[in-house]
C-alpha positions as CSV (number, residue, x, y, z in Angstrom):
1,X,-86.5,-42.5,-124.0
2,X,-90.2,-43.2,-123.8
3,X,-92.0,-44.3,-120.7
4,X,-94.6,-47.1,-120.7
5,X,-98.2,-45.9,-120.6
6,X,-99.4,-45.3,-117.1
7,X,-95.9,-44.9,-115.7
8,X,-96.1,-41.1,-115.4
9,X,-96.5,-39.7,-111.8
10,X,-100.0,-38.8,-110.8
11,X,-100.9,-35.3,-111.8
12,X,-98.4,-35.3,-114.7
13,X,-99.9,-34.0,-117.9
14,X,-97.0,-34.7,-120.2
15,X,-98.2,-36.8,-123.1
16,X,-96.7,-40.3,-123.6
17,X,-94.2,-40.5,-126.4
18,X,-90.7,-39.3,-127.1
19,X,-89.3,-37.2,-124.2
20,X,-87.4,-34.9,-126.6
21,X,-88.5,-33.5,-130.0
22,X,-85.4,-35.0,-131.7
23,X,-86.9,-38.4,-131.1
24,X,-89.7,-37.5,-133.4
25,X,-88.8,-38.3,-137.1
26,X,-91.1,-35.5,-138.4
27,X,-89.2,-33.0,-136.3
28,X,-85.7,-33.9,-137.7
29,X,-86.9,-34.4,-141.3
30,X,-86.7,-30.7,-142.1
31,X,-83.4,-30.0,-140.5
32,X,-80.1,-29.8,-142.3
33,X,-76.7,-30.2,-140.7
34,X,-74.9,-26.9,-140.2
35,X,-71.1,-27.4,-140.6
36,X,-68.9,-25.2,-138.6
37,X,-65.6,-24.4,-140.2
38,X,-64.0,-25.5,-143.4
39,X,-66.3,-27.3,-145.9
40,X,-64.9,-30.3,-147.7
41,X,-64.4,-30.0,-151.5
42,X,-67.6,-31.8,-152.4
43,X,-69.6,-29.7,-150.0
44,X,-68.7,-26.3,-151.5
45,X,-71.6,-24.3,-152.8
46,X,-71.5,-21.4,-155.2
47,X,-71.4,-17.9,-153.7
48,X,-73.7,-15.3,-155.2
49,X,-73.3,-11.5,-155.3
50,X,-75.7,-9.8,-152.9
51,X,-78.6,-7.7,-154.4
52,X,-81.1,-5.8,-152.3
53,X,-81.6,-2.4,-150.6
54,X,-79.7,-0.5,-148.0
55,X,-81.5,0.6,-144.9
56,X,-82.4,3.9,-146.6
57,X,-84.3,2.0,-149.4
58,X,-81.6,2.6,-152.1
59,X,-80.7,-0.3,-154.3
60,X,-77.4,-1.9,-153.3
61,X,-75.3,-4.6,-154.9
62,X,-72.3,-6.1,-153.3
63,X,-70.1,-7.8,-155.9
64,X,-68.0,-10.4,-154.1
65,X,-65.1,-10.0,-156.4
66,X,-64.8,-6.3,-155.6
67,X,-64.0,-7.0,-151.9
68,X,-60.4,-7.9,-151.0
69,X,-59.8,-11.4,-149.6
70,X,-62.4,-13.6,-147.9
71,X,-65.8,-12.2,-147.2
72,X,-67.9,-12.9,-144.1
73,X,-71.6,-12.6,-144.6
74,X,-73.3,-11.9,-141.3
75,X,-77.0,-12.9,-141.5
76,X,-78.5,-10.9,-138.6
77,X,-82.0,-9.8,-137.4
78,X,-82.9,-6.6,-135.6
79,X,-85.1,-8.2,-132.9
80,X,-82.7,-10.9,-131.8
81,X,-81.0,-10.9,-128.5
82,X,-78.2,-13.1,-129.9
83,X,-77.7,-10.8,-132.8
84,X,-77.1,-7.7,-130.7
85,X,-73.5,-8.8,-129.8
86,X,-72.7,-9.0,-133.5
87,X,-74.3,-5.7,-134.4
88,X,-72.3,-4.1,-131.6
89,X,-69.1,-5.9,-132.6
90,X,-69.5,-4.8,-136.2
91,X,-69.7,-1.2,-135.0
92,X,-66.4,-1.5,-133.1
93,X,-64.1,-0.9,-136.0
94,X,-66.1,-2.3,-138.8
95,X,-65.8,-6.0,-137.7
96,X,-62.5,-5.8,-136.0
97,X,-63.5,-8.9,-134.0
98,X,-62.7,-11.0,-137.0
99,X,-59.5,-9.5,-138.4
100,X,-58.8,-8.8,-142.1
101,X,-61.8,-10.5,-143.5
102,X,-64.2,-8.2,-145.4
103,X,-67.6,-8.1,-143.7
104,X,-71.2,-7.6,-145.0
105,X,-74.3,-7.5,-142.8
106,X,-77.4,-9.1,-144.3
107,X,-80.9,-8.7,-143.0
108,X,-84.2,-9.9,-144.4
109,X,-85.9,-7.6,-147.0
110,X,-88.2,-4.7,-146.3
111,X,-91.2,-6.9,-146.6
112,X,-90.0,-8.9,-143.5
113,X,-88.3,-6.4,-141.3
114,X,-88.9,-2.7,-140.5
115,X,-86.5,-0.6,-142.5
116,X,-86.3,2.1,-139.7
117,X,-85.2,-0.6,-137.2
118,X,-82.6,-1.9,-139.6
119,X,-81.3,1.7,-140.1
120,X,-81.1,2.1,-136.3
121,X,-79.2,-1.1,-135.9
122,X,-76.9,-0.3,-138.8
123,X,-76.2,3.2,-137.6
124,X,-73.2,2.0,-135.6
125,X,-71.6,-0.1,-138.3
126,X,-69.9,2.5,-140.4
127,X,-67.8,0.9,-143.1
128,X,-69.8,-2.4,-143.2
129,X,-72.3,-2.6,-146.0
130,X,-75.8,-3.6,-144.8
131,X,-77.9,-5.4,-147.4
132,X,-81.6,-6.0,-146.9
133,X,-82.4,-9.0,-149.2
134,X,-84.7,-12.0,-149.1
135,X,-82.8,-13.4,-152.1
136,X,-79.5,-13.6,-150.2
137,X,-81.1,-15.7,-147.5
138,X,-82.4,-18.1,-150.1
139,X,-79.1,-18.1,-152.1
140,X,-77.1,-19.0,-149.1
141,X,-79.7,-21.4,-147.6
142,X,-79.9,-19.5,-144.3
143,X,-82.9,-20.5,-142.2
144,X,-82.0,-18.8,-138.9
145,X,-79.9,-16.1,-137.3
146,X,-77.3,-15.2,-136.3
147,X,-75.7,-17.1,-139.1
148,X,-72.3,-16.6,-140.7
149,X,-71.1,-17.6,-144.2
150,X,-67.5,-17.3,-145.2
151,X,-67.0,-16.8,-149.0
152,X,-63.9,-17.1,-151.2
153,X,-64.6,-14.4,-153.8
154,X,-61.9,-15.8,-156.1
155,X,-63.4,-19.2,-156.5
156,X,-66.9,-17.8,-155.8
157,X,-67.6,-20.6,-153.3
158,X,-68.8,-20.9,-149.7
159,X,-65.8,-22.1,-147.7
160,X,-67.2,-22.0,-144.2
161,X,-70.4,-21.4,-142.2
162,X,-71.6,-21.5,-138.7
163,X,-74.3,-20.5,-136.3
164,X,-72.8,-17.8,-134.1
165,X,-73.3,-17.9,-130.4
166,X,-70.6,-15.3,-129.9
167,X,-67.6,-13.8,-131.7
168,X,-65.4,-16.8,-130.6
169,X,-67.5,-19.1,-132.7
170,X,-67.1,-16.9,-135.8
171,X,-63.4,-16.5,-135.3
172,X,-63.0,-20.3,-134.9
173,X,-64.9,-20.9,-138.1
174,X,-62.7,-18.4,-140.0
175,X,-59.5,-20.1,-138.6
176,X,-60.8,-23.6,-139.4
177,X,-61.4,-22.4,-143.0
178,X,-57.8,-21.3,-143.2
179,X,-58.3,-17.6,-143.3
């Protein structure tokens, strides 16, 4: 809602115009909807194998077909308060928060994040591959974190995705996708 010019209280320095950035068409033009849960048949995107480095700098490739059942890709950052819950949860039994789904943690590549910080964050996630890869973020169209993508390795498609504000969001997306 916009206020007519001159209707702002004296001393107010808020510029006239939309009271919320979503009212600005330039703001919403670059956003894409983020579905949470099962994607409809026409919305499925191809799933790609992950190629990058592990936190020690060694090349790593995670072939989706080599993992049993659905695969949850956890796109996380190391300097993200919201991501800390997920790093900790992955360390508690290798992703026991989400049941029998295979889990892979994905960070940005070494050019964007500090490898030592990733190694420290990944130290507590034994049994969960950690892939540092700019390409994975582009392949899965991830623009923020924490973000989760559920992949069916048999059909090699994305079957669910969500922004994660906590493990309940992730579990809900997995259930909605039928896994």
